N, C-alpha and C positions, 0 to 999 in steps of 0.2 A: 504494499499499500505506501502508494507515494506520501511524503509529508506536506504540509498545507503549503498554499503561498506565504512566505514571511510578510508578517505583520508591517504596517509603517517601523522606519527606523526611527527611533529618537536621536536629533542633533546633539552633536557633540565637536565642539569644537576642535579637537584634540587628534581625530579622525576624520578620514575622508567621507565625503558622503557614500558612494557608490555601496552598491549591495556589496558585490564582490571585488575584491582588491588585490590583483597578483601582486605578490614578494619577489623581486629581482636581486638575484644578489653578484657584487661586483667588488673586485678587488680595492677600490677606493672609493668612497660613496660619493663626496662633493664630487670628483672630475666626473665621475657617470651620469648625476645629474646636474651640473651641466652639461654635457654634452648632448643629454636627453632632452635638455631645453632649447641650443642650438641648432642640434640638426634636425630634432622630429616636431619642436615647437610645443612640448610640451610645458609647463607652469609649475617652478617650486612653490609648493603651499605650505611645508611646512619644515624644518632641518632638526632633526634633534643630534645634537652632537656631530661627529663626526661619521657616525654609525649607519644612519637612517633618515631618507629623505622620501618625504609626501611628493607625488609628481602632479598635476593636473592635466587630462587634457577633456573641454567640453564637460559633460557629467559622468567622464571617468575618473579612475585615479590608478595609480601603482605606488608601490614602496618601493624604496630604492634600500638593499640591507648589508651590511657589512659581511662579502664573503667569506666563512668560516677561514680559520689559516689550515685545517685539517682538512679539505677539501681542494683535489689539484683544481687551477684554473681554467685548464683545457676539457674537461669535465664535468663544468659547473653551466657554463653554457650549453652543451649537445644534448640534442633532442627539445630543447627548450624553444619557444618561438611565441611570440605576443602577435596580436590583432588587434587593429586600432581602426574604427569607421573612422571615415572622415566627406566631408563636402564636398572636395575639390580633391581629387587624386592624383590628378596633372600638377595643380601648381604645388602640392604635397610634395611632388616627387621633383620638383623644380625646386625646388625650397632646398631638399636634403640632398639630391646633387651638385647642386651650387655650396653646399656647406662640405663637398668632401667625401659625402657618405658612400658606400662600396653600394651599389645598387647589384643586388643578382638576378632581378626580372622586373625588366620595366613594367610601364604601367598597358595592361590587358584587359578586352572585356572576354567575358565569362558567359555560359551557358546559365547561370545562376544566378544571371541579375546583379554581377558585381563586376566592376572593373579595376584591378589590384593591381598594386608592384609589392615585390620583396625586396627588403634591403640586410646589411649585414651591421650591428654597432661597432665599435672599435672593439669590444669584446668578444666580438665571434657570434651573439647571439642574433638571430635570424628574426624581423619583424615586417609584417605583411599591411598596408594600408586600403585597404579597401574604402569602392566610394560604390553606392548602391543607382544603378541605373536603370532596374526594371524591376516589377513586384510579377517573380517567375514560380508559376506550381511548382512545388521541388517534382513528382509527377515526371515531368517534362525532360528532367536530365536523367533521371531516375533516383531520385531523391525518395526516402519511404518516412513518413511520418506516423509513427505508431499511434497505435489507437487509444484514445483515454480509460 
């Protein structure tokens, strides 16, 4: 039996307002926060010492955390990626490209109604930025919506 939808979350100025908040570990939190803000357009919401930073992008949020010294940097970014929805993927791509970001896949239209590009941050983590270009029935491209 699925859990009920969460109740409205009370405001707390010490927490981002998003319901789901990814935490991404980097070896140097201030460097990572500055890079993500400059390259991808996040804004710093809150800094907690040198070991945590809350970043915002529209109504979304993420937390940059200090990478544990016992975790090899090469494995910290492997297998993880982040998707961010944007209003104008081409403008976002141009900004990231002009900031020197490594672009892995240029903006491309997909049959599921999204235009996306993928980039790598300075730590090797993959970021996909996605713009909705059409409301597409998942059945038309092979998606399956489970029955409730």
